[in-house]
C-alpha positions as CSV (number, residue, x, y, z in Angstrom):
1,M,66.3,57.9,47.0
2,T,62.9,57.3,45.5
3,F,62.2,56.2,42.0
4,L,58.7,56.3,40.5
5,N,57.6,54.1,37.5
6,V,56.5,56.9,35.2
7,A,55.3,54.5,32.5
8,P,53.0,52.1,34.4
9,K,51.0,51.0,31.3
10,A,54.2,50.1,29.4
11,Q,55.7,46.6,29.3
12,T,59.0,47.9,30.6
13,E,59.3,50.0,33.7
14,K,60.7,53.5,33.3
15,L,62.0,54.7,36.6
16,G,62.3,58.5,37.3
17,L,64.2,59.9,40.2
18,V,61.8,61.8,42.6
19,G,63.5,65.0,43.8
20,N,64.0,67.6,41.1
21,G,62.2,70.8,42.1
22,M,61.8,69.5,45.7
23,T,63.6,70.9,48.8
24,S,62.3,68.2,51.2
25,G,60.6,64.9,51.3
26,S,60.1,62.3,54.0
27,Y,58.1,59.2,54.2
28,S,55.5,59.1,57.0
29,Y,54.9,55.6,58.3
30,E,51.7,56.4,60.3
31,A,51.6,53.2,62.4
32,Q,48.0,51.9,62.9
33,E,47.9,50.8,66.5
34,T,45.5,49.1,68.9
35,N,45.6,49.9,72.6
36,E,44.3,47.4,75.1
37,T,44.4,47.2,78.8
38,Y,44.4,43.6,80.0
39,I,42.6,42.8,83.2
40,V,45.9,41.9,85.0
41,D,47.5,45.3,84.1
42,D,47.0,48.9,85.1
43,N,48.7,50.2,81.9
44,A,47.7,49.7,78.3
45,T,49.5,47.5,75.8
46,T,50.0,48.9,72.4
47,I,50.0,46.5,69.4
48,V,51.3,47.8,66.0
49,D,48.8,46.5,63.5
50,S,50.0,48.0,60.2
51,Y,51.4,51.0,58.5
52,A,50.0,53.6,56.1
53,I,53.2,54.8,54.4
54,T,53.1,58.0,52.4
55,L,55.4,60.6,50.8
56,D,53.5,63.8,50.9
57,S,55.4,66.4,49.0
58,E,55.5,69.4,46.7
59,M,57.7,70.0,43.7
60,K,58.3,72.9,41.3
61,C,56.8,72.5,37.9
62,I,59.7,71.5,35.7
63,F,58.3,70.7,32.3
64,G,60.4,68.0,30.7
65,D,61.2,66.3,34.0
66,E,59.8,62.8,33.7
67,V,58.4,62.7,37.2
68,F,56.8,66.1,37.0
69,D,55.4,65.3,33.5
70,Y,53.9,62.0,34.8
71,I,52.4,63.5,38.0
72,N,51.0,66.4,36.0
73,S,49.4,64.0,33.5
74,L,47.6,62.4,36.5
75,R,46.4,65.9,37.5
76,L,45.2,66.7,34.0
77,A,43.3,63.4,33.8
78,L,41.9,63.6,37.3
79,A,43.2,60.1,37.5
80,T,41.5,57.7,40.0
81,G,41.5,54.0,40.7
82,T,43.9,52.0,38.7
83,D,44.7,55.0,36.5
84,A,46.4,56.6,39.5
85,E,48.5,53.5,40.3
86,T,52.1,52.7,39.6
87,T,55.1,51.3,41.5
88,V,57.6,53.1,43.7
89,L,61.2,52.0,44.4
90,C,62.5,53.1,47.8
91,V,66.3,52.9,47.9
92,D,68.2,53.3,51.2
93,K,71.5,54.8,50.0
94,Y,73.0,54.5,53.5
95,L,72.5,50.7,53.6
96,I,75.1,49.4,51.2
97,N,75.6,45.6,50.6
98,E,78.9,43.9,50.3
99,D,78.6,43.9,46.5
100,K,78.2,47.8,46.6
101,S,74.4,47.6,45.8
102,F,71.9,49.4,48.0
103,K,69.1,47.8,50.0
104,A,65.7,48.6,48.5
105,Q,62.0,47.9,48.6
106,K,59.6,48.0,45.8
107,F,55.9,48.7,46.4
108,N,52.7,49.2,44.5
109,C,51.4,52.7,45.0
110,S,48.8,55.3,44.1
111,I,49.4,59.0,43.4
112,S,47.0,61.6,44.6
113,I,47.2,65.3,43.7
114,S,46.6,67.9,46.4
115,S,47.5,71.2,44.8
116,Y,48.7,73.0,41.7
117,G,49.7,76.7,41.1
118,G,51.3,79.4,43.2
119,E,52.0,83.1,43.5
120,G,52.6,85.3,40.5
121,G,56.1,85.7,39.2
122,V,57.2,82.4,40.9
123,T,57.5,79.0,39.3
124,P,54.3,77.1,40.1
125,T,54.3,74.0,42.2
126,I,52.4,70.7,42.3
127,G,51.5,69.0,45.6
128,F,51.1,65.3,45.5
129,K,51.2,62.2,47.7
130,I,52.7,58.8,47.0
131,N,50.5,56.3,48.8
132,V,52.5,53.1,49.4
133,N,50.2,50.1,49.0
134,G,50.6,46.5,50.3
135,D,53.7,44.7,51.3
136,P,57.1,45.4,49.8
137,I,59.3,43.3,47.6
138,N,62.6,43.4,49.3
139,G,65.8,43.5,47.2
140,S,68.8,45.6,46.2
141,V,69.5,48.2,43.6
142,T,72.5,48.9,41.5
143,I,73.0,52.2,39.6
144,D,75.3,52.2,36.7
145,A,75.6,55.2,34.3
146,G,72.2,56.4,35.4
147,K,70.6,52.9,34.8
148,V,68.7,51.6,37.9
149,T,68.5,47.9,38.3
150,F,66.3,46.3,41.0
151,T,67.1,42.7,42.0
152,E,64.6,40.9,44.2
153,D,66.0,39.1,47.3
154,A,66.2,35.3,46.7
155,T,65.1,34.5,50.3
156,E,63.1,36.4,52.8
157,T,64.3,36.6,56.4
158,E,61.7,36.0,59.0
159,I,61.4,38.3,62.0
160,E,61.7,36.3,65.2
């Protein structure tokens, strides 16, 4: 589940569920790698340097859907720089904690628009990309009566 902050300029986040009018959506992690062949080896060693995570998708134009309305407002404004920035909450609904909350990560992100329109007689679509920026804030999410609550992890676990 992906939730987008559709009111980034407001003091209180307003999270909208990304998915209405969409039939598919996957995050691409696009690992940035360095390949080096050390003088003692015949084969290269690949080092993972970073990731460039994106959700590149298309949705039907559903006026009144808060995610569509927000993304469409970015299109109409030709938003760039900080005007195209918000936050995204990535919830893994298959990783459930003992307290029945879901593991989640919150990122800063920018939204870029790639297309708008479609064929006659068919609901138009808007193509967009959520560009995940920087390191995540790890935590958990509870969803109660449609209200999404993110709680940041108290301690970070180091990778050994």
